[in-house]
N, C-alpha and C positions, 0 to 999 in steps of 0.2 A: 504159659506154653500149653498145648494142643493134645490132644490121644497123641499116645507112642501108636513108634509105627513098630515098634518092637514085634508084639505078633503075625506081624502078617510080612514078615521081610523075604518070605517065599514068590508072595505074587504077586514079585514084579520088579524089575526097577526103581528106585526112587529118582526121581527131580527133584533139587537144592537148589533154588533161587536166595546167587545171594547178594541179595538188592542193592543192597550203601546203604537206606534207611530200614535194614530187619533179614531174615534169613525165615526162609518158608521151603519146605518141605512138604512133596505128596506125591503119591503111589499112586497110582490106577490102575486098576482091573476092568476090565471085560464093561467099560461104557464108564466106571463109578469111580470116586475118591473113598477106595479104602481105608484110608490115614492120609492125615495130616500134622502139621504142627509144623510154627514158627518164635519167631524172639528176635524184640529189638535187640538190634546195634545201636553202641555210639556214635557218637559224628565222629568223621573222620579217618576211621579205615576205608572205606573204601570212597574217591571219588569221583561223581562224572564216571564211575564206573568201574573204575579199572582200582586196584587193591596198593592200598599207600603205606601200610603196613603189616606185610603177610603173617608176622610174626602173632601179634596183637589179634587180629581174623584169625587166624590158628587157632590162639586160643581160646574162645569164642562159639567157632564154630563146633570145638570139643566139648565143650562144657555144653552146644545147645546136642550135641550125637550123641553124647550120656544123656542127655534129660526126657531124647526126646527117641535114644535107641534106637537108632540107625544102620544102619546095614554098613559095614566099610569103605562097599561100591558104593556108587553114587553117580550121576547125570548132572551136570553142570552147564552152566547156560554162560556166555557174554556178549554187554554191549557198552562199545565204546566208539570213541574215534579211534582210535588201532582199527579199525577193522578196516575194508574196504569190496565193495560191493559191486559184483559188474557180472552184466547177462552179453556174451556171443554167444555164435551164431554159427555152427561150426556144418561141414556134413556128416549124416547120419552115420557114428562107429558105432557096434554093436560088439568087438570086440576090450574087453575092458581094460588090454592093457592097451593099446594102442589109445584108446580113450583116452587113458590119463599124458600117456604122452601129446597126443594132443592137446590136452587140454590146460597142460604146463607151456606150454610152444607158445601158447592164445595168451595165455596169461603174463609171458617176460611182456610184452607188446600193452599190454589192459591193466595190468594192473600196476597204481606207482608207488612199489616199495621193491628196493632188492630182493628177489624170490629166495636167496640164501636166506634176510633176514624176518622170512616170514612162512606161516604153518599156512600151507594151501591145501585148500580141501573143492568139492563143483560136485552139483548136484544138475539132475536135468529137469528143465522146466516142462518141453514139452519135444514135439513133433510137429513138424508141418513137410509140406513140397514146396521145392522152389516154385516159377515160375515155367521152371526146364524139364518139372517132374522129378528134380533130381533129390531126393529124399537128407534132408536136414535135421536139426536138433537144435532147441535153444539150453544153453548153460550157463546155468549160474556159476562164477568162479567169487567160491570168496576166500581174500589173506587175510589172516593176523598178524599181527605183530608178534614173533617171538619173545620179547624179553615179558610183556604182556603176559601171557601163556602162564609163560614161569613163573611169574612173580603169584599168579592166581592160581598156581598150581603147587606153589611152596606153600601158599596157604589151606590149600587142603591135605595136602601131607601133612604139613605140622596139628592139624589135627587129628590125626591117624585115618583119617578114611584113606581112598583110593578111589578119583574121579576114574571113570570105566569108557567115559567120553567128554568133548565137547561139545557146546551145540552152537548155534547163535540160540538168543534171547527171540529174536525175530520170526525164526523159523518156529520156536517153538511155538510166539504168542498165535502163531495166523494156522498152525497146526491141531493149539487147542477152539480157535475162534471159527475159523471157516466154514464156510460149509463144501463137503467134499465135494466131487465128478461133476463143476460150472462153467470149469472154465474155458469151455467154446462157448457159449452163451452168457456171461455172466460181465458185465463192468467191473475194470477196478475198486478194490476196497482199500480202501486206509488205513490199517490201526494203528490205533493211538496209546501207548500202555501210560499209564500217572505216576508211575511211582518213585523210586529212587532215581533212577534215568529216566527219561522223559525217549520215549521208544517208541520209533513210527515201523511200520514198515505199510509198504505197498503189494497187496495180495489180489492176486484175478485166481476167482475158487477158493484152491487149497495150493498151489502155488506161491513163492514168495518173488517178487521181481528187482524188490529195491527197497532198502534197509538204513534206516543211518537215530543216533541220538540227538534230543532234541537238546541246545543250552535252556531253552525258559523252564522254571520248575513249574510244578503244575500251581504250588500253593502260593507262589509272590503275591503280590500285590496287584501285577498289571498281567498277572498270566495269560487274559481269557487276547489281550490282543498281541501278545508277543506270542505263544503257539499259537495261533489264526496266521500271524508271518509268517515263521516257520514253515507249518502244515504245508499254506499253498506258495511257496517258495519248492518245497518238496515236490510239489505233484507237480510243477512246473518243469526240475529236470528232470524224473521219471517217463516225463512227458518227450520229452525230445530223444528217448531208446526206441530204439526199433521194433514193431510193433506192440508200443503199448497203446495200451485200453485208455476211454477216457474212466474217469476219477469218479462212480456213483453214489459213494457217501463215504463218510468219512466213524470207525464205527470208536469208541473209545473202553478201556475198562482199566485197568488197578487203582488204585485203595481212592485218586486225583475223581474216577466216575462219578464219586459219590457226591459231588457237588456238584447242583444244582446249575448255581449263579454261572459257574464255569460251561458247562453245556454247554449250558441256553447259547449265551456271548458266545464261541464259539460258530456255534451254528450263526448267529447273527454277521459275526465274521467274514466264514469262509462265504456263504452264498448256497450252500449246499446239504443234504440232509449230516445231519451229527446222530446218535446214535448213542447210548449206552449198551455194552456189550453184557451179557447174563456172566456172570462175573465164571465159571467156566462152558462155558458157549452151551453144551449137549451132552458134558458130562455133571452128571449124579454129583453133588456135592455133600449129598446129609452124610458120606459117613465121617462131615469135619462135623468136629465136636461146636456144641451150641454156644453162640456167642464169636466162634471167632468170624475172623471179617475177609469171605472169601474171595473179597479181590487183592489179597493179596499171594492167591494159588494160584494162579492163571499161569504167569512161567512156569510155575514147577511143579505144574502138571501137563503143561505143552513140554517139557523135558522128558519128564517117562510117561509120554504116548508114548515117542519113536525112536525114530534109527538117529543116532548123533549124527552130526555132521561131518 
């Protein structure tokens, strides 16, 4: 267990990463992790990013929250196969209500799940002009199976906590590690977080355009080749999207990024630069207790940083 969060709960929201292998909570204030805590989880409570036993998981979160002094409200993230992310291009709409209606109409065609079974949201990724000068906008649509979200929330409520919002782990990952303000000049970057779920996100600057969890586990015997194959397939799919940028590099994070042999093997298999991110990007990690693995806190810090999806 790391340093308690109790003494600084007024200094900003706490991000809670329910990784599957562990729980990690982080509170970021003025670019610095001011408190962090983590706890290993028993196997089987979360499988492939989905909660399998909300009551048991809730018990572990409750124990963790009590020991770490978590506030009642936390921000949580999701990463699993029950999430669909699509990028669509629409006429620029500044009125929020009209934009929401247009996005929902577009989602009925772009998202392959019944909307009454989904939790739907969106982010504006950028603005541009069509060849005829008409203002356009790129919108990232996010849909998650409602049942999956409700099961996750059931575990959080069983712990006596309240989720003040649910984000995508991919958005939190990019938020923590990407360089802001360079969308117009940069190639795309693949961010690959090697934790309880191997989660991939492709972003241009700080705008995430594609995400999917990978089936390969980073500490399997043949992880290098399997991960490389899945990353390559993800890049190929991303490149079919409108206005996709060439991928310039792959950035690894999470506990698995400390495996130097894996990192070197991925570079050989992929044939593009592969690097390991500073565990918290540009966020100052000095508030973590000495001896804590900072690689555990990337997603939790990203959840703490920004508005929920």
